[in-house]
C-alpha positions as CSV (number, residue, x, y, z in Angstrom):
1,X,20.1,2.5,8.0
2,X,19.1,6.1,8.8
3,X,21.2,9.1,7.8
4,X,20.0,12.5,9.1
5,X,20.8,15.7,11.0
6,X,24.3,16.9,11.6
7,X,26.2,13.9,10.3
8,X,24.2,11.6,12.5
9,X,23.2,8.0,11.6
10,X,21.9,4.9,13.2
11,X,21.9,1.2,12.1
12,X,19.2,-1.4,13.2
13,X,21.1,-4.5,12.1
14,X,21.7,-5.8,15.6
15,X,18.0,-5.4,16.5
16,X,18.5,-2.2,18.4
17,X,19.5,1.2,16.9
18,X,23.2,1.9,17.3
19,X,25.1,5.1,16.3
20,X,27.1,5.2,13.1
21,X,29.8,7.8,12.6
22,X,30.5,7.7,8.9
23,X,27.8,10.1,7.6
24,X,29.0,12.8,5.1
25,X,25.7,14.6,5.1
26,X,24.4,17.7,6.9
27,X,20.6,17.9,6.8
28,X,18.8,20.6,8.7
29,X,15.4,19.5,7.4
30,X,14.2,16.7,5.2
31,X,16.3,13.7,4.1
32,X,15.9,10.2,2.8
33,X,17.9,6.9,3.1
34,X,17.6,3.8,0.9
35,X,18.9,0.3,1.9
36,X,18.4,-3.0,0.1
37,X,16.3,-5.9,1.4
38,X,19.3,-7.3,3.3
39,X,19.9,-4.1,5.1
40,X,22.9,-2.9,3.0
41,X,23.1,0.9,2.6
42,X,22.6,2.0,-1.1
43,X,22.5,5.9,-0.9
44,X,21.2,8.8,1.1
45,X,20.4,12.5,0.5
46,X,19.0,15.7,1.9
47,X,16.9,16.9,-1.0
48,X,19.7,18.8,-2.6
49,X,22.7,16.4,-2.5
50,X,22.9,12.6,-2.8
51,X,25.6,10.4,-1.3
52,X,26.6,6.8,-2.3
53,X,27.1,3.9,0.0
54,X,30.8,4.9,0.3
55,X,29.7,8.3,1.8
56,X,30.9,10.1,-1.3
57,X,28.7,12.7,-3.1
58,X,27.6,11.1,-6.4
59,X,29.3,12.9,-9.3
60,X,25.9,14.3,-10.5
61,X,24.3,14.2,-7.1
62,X,24.0,17.9,-6.5
63,X,21.6,20.7,-7.3
64,X,18.3,18.7,-6.6
65,X,15.3,20.8,-6.0
66,X,14.4,19.9,-2.4
67,X,13.9,23.0,-0.4
68,X,14.3,24.1,3.2
69,X,11.4,22.2,4.7
70,X,10.7,19.2,6.8
71,X,9.3,17.1,3.9
72,X,11.5,18.0,0.9
73,X,12.2,14.6,-0.6
74,X,11.5,10.9,-0.7
75,X,13.1,8.0,-2.6
76,X,10.8,5.4,-4.3
77,X,11.9,2.2,-6.0
78,X,11.6,1.9,-9.8
79,X,9.1,-1.0,-10.2
80,X,10.7,-3.8,-12.1
81,X,14.3,-2.5,-11.9
82,X,16.2,-3.1,-8.7
83,X,19.0,-0.9,-9.7
84,X,17.0,2.3,-10.2
85,X,15.2,4.6,-7.8
86,X,13.3,7.8,-8.1
87,X,14.1,10.8,-5.9
88,X,11.1,13.1,-5.7
89,X,11.7,16.6,-4.4
90,X,9.4,19.5,-3.4
91,X,10.0,22.8,-1.6
92,X,11.1,26.4,-1.6
93,X,14.5,28.0,-1.4
94,X,13.0,30.7,0.9
95,X,13.6,30.1,4.6
96,X,11.2,32.8,5.7
97,X,7.8,33.8,4.2
98,X,6.9,34.3,1.5
99,X,7.5,30.6,0.6
100,X,7.4,30.6,-3.2
101,X,7.0,27.0,-4.3
102,X,9.5,25.3,-6.5
103,X,7.0,22.5,-7.4
104,X,7.4,18.8,-7.8
105,X,10.5,17.3,-9.6
106,X,12.0,13.9,-9.9
107,X,15.4,12.5,-10.6
108,X,16.5,8.9,-11.2
109,X,19.4,7.2,-9.3
110,X,21.0,4.4,-11.3
111,X,23.1,2.2,-9.0
112,X,25.0,0.8,-12.0
113,X,26.5,4.2,-12.9
114,X,29.9,5.4,-11.7
115,X,31.3,1.9,-11.9
116,X,28.6,0.5,-9.6
117,X,28.8,3.2,-7.0
118,X,25.6,4.9,-8.3
119,X,24.8,8.3,-9.7
120,X,22.0,10.5,-10.9
121,X,21.1,9.8,-14.5
122,X,22.2,12.8,-16.6
123,X,19.0,12.6,-18.7
124,X,16.7,12.3,-15.7
125,X,17.6,15.1,-13.3
126,X,15.2,17.6,-11.9
127,X,12.4,16.6,-14.3
128,X,9.3,18.8,-13.5
129,X,5.8,17.3,-13.1
130,X,4.1,20.4,-14.4
131,X,0.6,19.6,-13.0
132,X,2.1,20.1,-9.5
133,X,4.2,23.3,-10.2
134,X,2.8,24.7,-6.9
135,X,3.7,21.8,-4.7
136,X,5.6,22.6,-1.6
137,X,6.9,20.9,1.6
138,X,4.3,18.1,1.7
139,X,5.2,14.8,0.1
140,X,4.6,11.2,1.1
141,X,4.4,7.8,-0.6
142,X,2.7,4.4,-0.1
143,X,2.4,1.2,-2.0
144,X,-0.5,0.7,-4.4
145,X,-3.0,-1.9,-3.2
146,X,-1.5,-4.3,-5.8
147,X,1.7,-4.3,-3.6
148,X,3.7,-3.7,-6.8
149,X,3.2,-0.1,-7.8
150,X,3.5,3.1,-5.7
151,X,1.7,6.4,-5.1
152,X,3.5,9.6,-4.5
153,X,1.3,12.3,-3.0
154,X,1.8,16.1,-2.8
155,X,-0.3,19.1,-1.9
156,X,-0.5,21.6,-4.8
157,X,-1.1,25.2,-3.6
158,X,-2.3,26.6,-6.9
159,X,-4.9,29.3,-6.2
160,X,-7.8,29.7,-5.7
161,X,-8.2,26.0,-4.7
162,X,-5.6,23.7,-3.2
163,X,-5.6,20.1,-4.4
164,X,-4.0,16.8,-3.4
165,X,-2.1,15.2,-6.3
166,X,-1.4,11.5,-6.3
167,X,1.0,10.2,-8.9
168,X,1.0,6.5,-9.9
169,X,4.5,4.9,-10.3
170,X,4.6,1.6,-12.3
171,X,7.1,-0.3,-14.3
172,X,6.1,1.9,-17.3
173,X,7.2,5.0,-15.4
174,X,5.4,7.9,-13.8
175,X,1.8,8.8,-14.9
176,X,2.2,12.5,-15.3
177,X,-1.5,13.0,-14.9
178,X,-2.2,12.9,-11.2
179,X,-5.3,11.7,-9.4
180,X,-6.8,14.9,-7.9
181,X,-8.6,15.2,-4.6
182,X,-10.1,18.1,-2.7
183,X,-8.6,19.9,0.3
184,X,-10.7,21.2,3.1
185,X,-8.3,24.1,3.9
186,X,-7.3,26.7,1.2
187,X,-3.9,28.3,1.5
188,X,-2.1,30.8,-0.6
189,X,1.1,29.5,-2.2
190,X,3.3,31.8,0.1
191,X,1.6,30.6,3.3
192,X,3.7,29.5,6.3
193,X,1.1,26.8,6.9
194,X,2.3,25.1,3.8
195,X,5.5,24.0,5.7
196,X,3.7,21.3,7.8
197,X,4.1,17.7,6.8
198,X,1.6,15.0,5.8
199,X,1.6,11.3,6.1
200,X,-0.5,8.1,5.4
201,X,-0.8,5.3,7.9
202,X,1.2,2.0,7.2
203,X,-2.0,0.2,6.0
204,X,-2.4,3.0,3.4
205,X,-5.8,4.1,4.7
206,X,-5.6,7.1,7.1
207,X,-4.4,10.4,5.7
208,X,-3.2,13.4,7.8
209,X,-2.1,16.8,6.6
210,X,-0.9,19.4,9.0
211,X,-1.4,23.1,8.3
212,X,-1.2,25.3,11.4
213,X,-3.2,25.5,14.6
214,X,-5.0,28.7,13.4
215,X,-6.5,27.1,10.3
216,X,-6.6,23.5,11.5
217,X,-5.2,20.1,10.6
218,X,-6.9,17.9,8.0
219,X,-7.6,14.2,8.5
220,X,-9.4,11.5,6.6
221,X,-8.8,8.5,4.4
222,X,-6.7,7.4,1.4
223,X,-7.7,4.8,-1.1
224,X,-4.5,2.9,-2.1
225,X,-6.2,1.5,-5.1
226,X,-7.6,4.7,-6.7
227,X,-5.2,7.3,-5.2
228,X,-8.1,9.4,-3.9
229,X,-8.0,11.4,-0.7
230,X,-11.3,11.7,1.2
231,X,-10.9,14.1,4.1
232,X,-13.3,13.8,7.0
233,X,-12.8,17.0,9.0
234,X,-10.5,19.8,10.2
235,X,-9.5,20.1,13.8
236,X,-7.2,22.3,15.9
237,X,-5.2,21.4,19.0
238,X,-6.0,23.6,22.0
239,X,-2.4,23.8,23.3
240,X,-0.3,26.9,23.2
241,X,2.1,27.1,20.3
242,X,1.3,23.6,19.1
243,X,1.9,23.6,15.3
244,X,2.4,20.0,14.0
245,X,5.9,19.2,12.8
246,X,6.0,15.5,13.4
247,X,3.4,12.9,12.3
248,X,3.6,9.1,12.7
249,X,1.3,6.1,13.2
250,X,1.6,2.9,15.2
251,X,2.5,-0.1,13.0
252,X,-1.0,-1.4,13.4
253,X,-2.5,2.0,12.3
254,X,-4.4,2.2,15.6
255,X,-2.8,5.4,17.0
256,X,-1.7,8.7,15.6
257,X,1.3,10.5,17.2
258,X,2.0,14.3,16.8
259,X,4.8,16.6,17.9
260,X,5.1,20.4,17.5
261,X,7.9,22.4,16.1
262,X,10.6,23.0,18.7
263,X,13.7,25.2,18.6
264,X,16.1,25.3,21.6
265,X,14.1,25.2,24.8
266,X,10.4,25.3,24.2
267,X,8.2,24.8,27.3
268,X,5.3,24.0,25.0
269,X,6.9,21.2,23.1
270,X,4.7,18.1,23.6
271,X,4.1,14.6,22.3
272,X,0.4,13.7,21.7
273,X,-1.5,10.5,20.9
274,X,-4.9,10.1,19.2
275,X,-7.1,7.0,18.9
276,X,-7.8,6.3,15.2
277,X,-10.6,3.9,16.0
278,X,-12.7,7.0,16.8
279,X,-12.1,8.7,13.5
280,X,-15.7,8.2,12.5
281,X,-16.7,10.8,15.0
282,X,-14.9,14.2,15.1
283,X,-15.8,14.8,18.8
284,X,-14.7,11.4,20.0
285,X,-11.5,11.6,18.0
286,X,-10.5,15.0,19.3
287,X,-11.3,14.0,22.8
288,X,-9.2,10.8,22.6
289,X,-6.1,13.0,22.8
290,X,-3.5,11.9,25.4
291,X,-0.7,14.3,26.3
292,X,2.4,12.2,26.8
293,X,4.3,15.0,28.3
294,X,7.2,17.2,27.4
295,X,8.9,16.3,24.1
296,X,12.4,17.3,25.1
297,X,12.8,19.5,21.9
298,X,11.3,16.7,19.8
299,X,10.3,17.6,16.2
300,X,9.9,14.9,13.7
301,X,8.7,11.3,14.3
302,X,9.5,8.2,12.2
303,X,8.6,4.6,12.6
304,X,11.5,2.1,12.8
305,X,11.9,-1.4,11.5
306,X,11.5,-2.7,15.0
307,X,8.0,-1.3,15.3
308,X,9.0,1.5,17.7
309,X,8.7,5.2,16.9
310,X,11.7,7.5,17.0
311,X,11.7,11.3,17.6
312,X,14.2,13.8,16.4
313,X,15.3,16.2,19.1
314,X,16.5,19.5,17.8
315,X,20.3,19.9,18.5
316,X,20.3,17.0,20.8
317,X,22.6,13.9,20.9
318,X,19.7,11.6,21.7
319,X,16.6,10.5,19.8
320,X,13.4,10.0,21.7
321,X,11.6,6.6,21.4
322,X,8.1,5.4,21.9
323,X,8.7,1.8,22.8
324,X,5.1,0.4,22.6
325,X,3.2,2.7,20.1
326,X,0.4,0.1,19.8
327,X,-0.6,0.7,23.4
328,X,-2.9,3.5,24.6
329,X,-1.8,6.5,26.7
330,X,1.3,6.4,28.8
331,X,1.5,2.6,28.4
332,X,3.1,3.4,25.0
333,X,6.3,4.3,27.1
334,X,7.9,7.4,25.7
335,X,11.5,7.8,26.5
336,X,13.1,11.1,25.5
337,X,16.6,9.6,25.9
338,X,16.0,6.5,24.0
339,X,18.9,6.4,21.5
340,X,22.4,7.9,21.9
341,X,23.8,9.3,18.6
342,X,27.4,8.9,19.5
343,X,28.0,12.6,19.9
344,X,26.3,13.6,16.7
345,X,23.2,15.7,16.7
346,X,19.8,15.4,15.1
347,X,18.1,18.5,13.6
348,X,14.5,19.0,12.6
349,X,13.8,15.8,10.6
350,X,14.5,12.1,10.3
351,X,14.7,10.2,7.0
352,X,11.3,9.7,5.3
353,X,10.3,6.3,3.9
354,X,7.5,4.8,2.0
355,X,4.9,4.3,4.8
356,X,3.8,0.8,3.9
357,X,7.4,-0.5,4.5
358,X,6.4,-0.4,8.2
359,X,3.6,-2.9,8.0
360,X,4.4,-5.7,10.4
361,X,3.2,-8.4,8.0
362,X,3.0,-8.7,4.3
363,X,1.3,-11.2,2.0
364,X,1.1,-12.4,-1.5
365,X,-2.1,-13.9,-2.9
366,X,-5.3,-12.7,-4.4
367,X,-7.9,-15.3,-5.1
368,X,-9.9,-17.8,-3.2
369,X,-8.5,-21.3,-3.6
370,X,-4.9,-20.3,-4.2
371,X,-2.0,-20.2,-1.7
372,X,-1.4,-17.0,0.3
373,X,2.2,-16.6,1.5
374,X,2.7,-14.6,4.6
375,X,5.9,-12.8,5.6
376,X,6.5,-11.1,9.0
377,X,8.4,-7.8,9.1
378,X,9.7,-7.9,12.7
379,X,13.2,-6.9,13.6
380,X,15.0,-8.6,15.2
381,X,13.6,-12.1,14.3
382,X,11.2,-13.1,17.1
383,X,11.8,-16.0,19.4
384,X,8.2,-17.2,18.8
385,X,5.4,-16.4,16.5
386,X,1.7,-17.4,16.2
387,X,-0.6,-16.6,13.3
388,X,-4.4,-16.5,13.2
389,X,-5.6,-16.2,9.6
390,X,-9.1,-15.0,10.6
391,X,-10.6,-18.0,8.8
392,X,-12.2,-20.2,11.5
393,X,-14.1,-22.2,8.8
394,X,-10.7,-23.7,7.9
395,X,-10.4,-25.4,11.3
396,X,-6.9,-26.2,12.5
397,X,-5.5,-24.7,9.3
398,X,-6.5,-21.3,10.6
399,X,-3.4,-21.2,12.8
400,X,0.3,-21.6,12.3
401,X,3.5,-21.2,14.3
402,X,5.7,-21.0,11.2
403,X,7.8,-17.9,10.6
404,X,6.6,-17.7,6.9
405,X,3.3,-19.6,6.7
406,X,0.9,-20.3,3.9
407,X,-2.9,-20.4,4.0
408,X,-5.7,-21.1,1.5
409,X,-9.0,-19.2,1.7
410,X,-11.8,-21.2,0.2
411,X,-14.2,-18.2,-0.1
412,X,-13.7,-14.6,-1.1
413,X,-14.0,-11.8,1.5
414,X,-12.0,-9.7,3.9
415,X,-10.1,-11.6,6.6
416,X,-8.4,-10.0,9.7
417,X,-5.0,-11.7,10.1
418,X,-3.4,-11.4,13.6
419,X,0.2,-12.3,14.4
420,X,1.6,-12.6,18.0
421,X,5.3,-12.4,18.5
422,X,7.8,-12.6,21.4
423,X,11.2,-11.1,21.0
424,X,14.5,-12.3,22.5
425,X,14.4,-9.5,25.2
426,X,11.0,-10.7,26.3
427,X,9.0,-7.9,24.6
428,X,5.8,-9.0,23.0
429,X,3.9,-7.5,20.1
430,X,0.6,-8.1,18.4
431,X,-0.1,-6.9,14.8
432,X,-3.1,-7.0,12.6
433,X,-3.7,-6.6,8.9
434,X,-6.8,-7.0,6.8
435,X,-6.4,-9.5,3.9
436,X,-8.6,-9.1,0.9
437,X,-9.5,-12.3,-0.9
438,X,-11.3,-12.1,-4.3
439,X,-14.0,-14.6,-5.2
440,X,-13.4,-16.9,-8.1
441,X,-15.7,-16.2,-11.1
442,X,-18.4,-18.8,-12.0
443,X,-18.8,-18.2,-15.7
444,X,-21.4,-20.8,-16.6
445,X,-24.8,-20.9,-14.8
446,X,-26.5,-23.7,-16.6
447,X,-26.9,-27.5,-16.1
448,X,-26.0,-30.4,-18.4
449,X,-28.0,-30.4,-21.6
450,X,-29.7,-33.2,-23.6
451,X,-30.9,-32.5,-27.1
452,X,-31.8,-34.5,-30.2
453,X,-29.1,-35.6,-32.5
454,X,-28.4,-32.9,-35.1
455,X,-29.6,-30.0,-33.0
456,X,-27.2,-27.1,-32.4
457,X,-26.9,-25.9,-28.8
458,X,-26.0,-22.4,-27.8
459,X,-23.8,-22.2,-24.6
460,X,-23.9,-18.8,-23.0
461,X,-21.5,-17.8,-20.2
462,X,-22.3,-15.3,-17.5
463,X,-21.7,-11.7,-18.8
464,X,-19.5,-9.1,-17.1
465,X,-16.1,-10.8,-17.0
466,X,-12.8,-9.4,-18.4
467,X,-12.2,-12.3,-20.8
468,X,-13.3,-15.8,-21.7
469,X,-11.7,-19.0,-23.0
470,X,-13.6,-22.2,-24.1
471,X,-12.0,-25.5,-24.6
472,X,-12.8,-25.1,-28.3
473,X,-10.4,-22.1,-28.4
474,X,-13.2,-19.5,-28.6
475,X,-12.8,-16.3,-26.6
476,X,-16.4,-15.3,-27.0
477,X,-18.9,-15.4,-24.1
478,X,-21.1,-17.6,-26.4
479,X,-20.4,-20.7,-28.5
480,X,-22.5,-23.1,-30.5
481,X,-22.1,-26.9,-29.8
482,X,-22.8,-29.3,-32.6
483,X,-21.5,-32.4,-31.0
484,X,-21.7,-34.2,-27.6
485,X,-19.1,-34.1,-24.9
486,X,-17.9,-31.9,-22.1
487,X,-17.4,-28.2,-22.7
488,X,-15.6,-25.9,-20.3
489,X,-15.2,-22.2,-20.1
490,X,-12.7,-20.1,-18.1
491,X,-13.4,-16.5,-17.1
492,X,-11.0,-13.8,-15.8
493,X,-12.6,-11.2,-13.5
494,X,-11.4,-7.7,-12.8
495,X,-9.4,-8.9,-9.7
496,X,-7.3,-11.2,-11.9
497,X,-8.9,-14.4,-10.7
498,X,-9.7,-17.2,-13.1
499,X,-12.6,-19.6,-12.6
500,X,-13.8,-22.6,-14.7
501,X,-17.2,-24.2,-15.1
502,X,-18.1,-27.1,-17.4
503,X,-21.3,-28.5,-19.0
504,X,-22.0,-31.9,-20.7
505,X,-24.0,-31.9,-23.9
506,X,-25.7,-35.3,-24.7
507,X,-28.1,-36.6,-27.3
508,X,-31.4,-38.3,-26.7
509,X,-31.4,-41.9,-27.9
510,X,-32.7,-42.3,-31.5
511,X,-36.1,-44.0,-31.8
512,X,-36.1,-47.7,-33.0
513,X,-38.8,-50.0,-34.4
514,X,-39.8,-53.1,-32.3
515,X,-40.9,-55.6,-35.0
516,X,-41.9,-58.4,-32.6
517,X,-45.7,-57.8,-32.7
518,X,-46.0,-56.4,-36.2
519,X,-49.4,-57.3,-37.9
520,X,-49.8,-56.7,-41.6
521,X,-53.4,-56.3,-42.8
522,X,-54.4,-57.0,-46.4
523,X,-55.8,-54.1,-48.4
524,X,-56.9,-53.5,-51.9
525,X,-56.3,-49.8,-51.8
526,X,-54.0,-48.7,-54.4
527,X,-52.1,-51.9,-54.5
528,X,-50.7,-51.4,-51.0
529,X,-49.5,-54.4,-49.1
530,X,-51.1,-53.6,-45.8
531,X,-51.2,-51.3,-42.7
532,X,-49.2,-51.7,-39.6
533,X,-51.0,-52.3,-36.3
534,X,-49.5,-52.8,-32.8
535,X,-46.5,-50.5,-33.7
536,X,-44.0,-49.9,-30.9
537,X,-41.4,-47.2,-31.1
538,X,-38.5,-47.4,-28.6
539,X,-37.1,-44.0,-27.7
540,X,-38.1,-40.9,-25.8
541,X,-38.8,-38.7,-28.8
């Protein structure tokens, strides 16, 4: 469900976006919509007001701090609690320069309040994150690499140096100390350039922040494990009046799409495509630009659950659509009249979502030797599907035609998983995702040991693991064995994988006296009875 613009809304349940005419919201700029995993609407808002699934303003759902900009709010699930969501807001109340920033705030929506209709928690409304008191109009979110937690990223315009701030959201709440990264451009807090959006690719790796075409747009990489932004370069777009207002990526993170701000009839309104495979070289990347033609008053771009990209068209009753965003150039098939809104109109923005929701395949699994479960994220459900797990050493097990398959990787490493689908309308799609498999730890490097009875043996595990457990109950890397038998040790590595090695401790046989050929010699020395000759000792030591 998407709610946006002048009481406009669309629903994807049938597999194609159809207009919905029940929206209670007017949103000139940014907005957000949340549905559950079955597609049921939960709530929506415009950065200032929040509406429940019955299209009523929540009793406490007013006065949020989202300002008048394209990216003023985003909703993020509360990890570990399916009934709670954060709404993060940024912005400025000013509609013209100077744009004095309001900073970053959060509120909590509790769906159990107001007799199950949902409301903003009275104790958690407009809570400031003081480290980002100069954040304005740039906010996005992605999953953490652990697929459980989330990152919320803003640009803080505190002078003299701008910084990117990434906040980690876990089941324990919000870490109020952000991960801080450097910006390449430096803007004063009242700059018009602060109004441009920023986004991260669905795979959580490519980072784009628009400024304006005089200062330049920033592009680089994001690390979904550490929260760090690593910008590569700044580039401008040599087209008249092209200031980026819409940013989106193809579902496979191969292509970047941009539109510029458009009001009424703008002859300079365009839709552009860039090839992200050339991001390693600034010249090649900039020259990969393909002009897809007039945007038809297009402003914002947002990926849909069907893998297509949708474009808001300012004061128009249609959304544009890029039907095949994973294809290069005009083959991507941009249609400016793609979705009819039933007489309602879009404005500047479409609802913003957590970018990693639009990955075309998801997986659970971490370690070599364990089962990885794969889940497709295609809508509607495809007629046919074929998986290649990128693991040719597994033979026939490298492939599957199941909708939700499983695979076991015997060795750690990075594997490129590819899925091919065909939809009921005959359309086909190919999606890729890199799967990281962690090696199992091997905690004991030694061989079986044989010692003399009564000798103590020190068993020393490999160092550097997070924790150890021996079959004796010891959690030390080292134990002393005083008896024979098998000893095993388990080790937990930093990736959370557990490996076990074992060693056998044995005794050498005790020496024994072979009395068969004993000869006793008489002697007169000291009354001794004799000396032994021909003595044989059986045993190795």
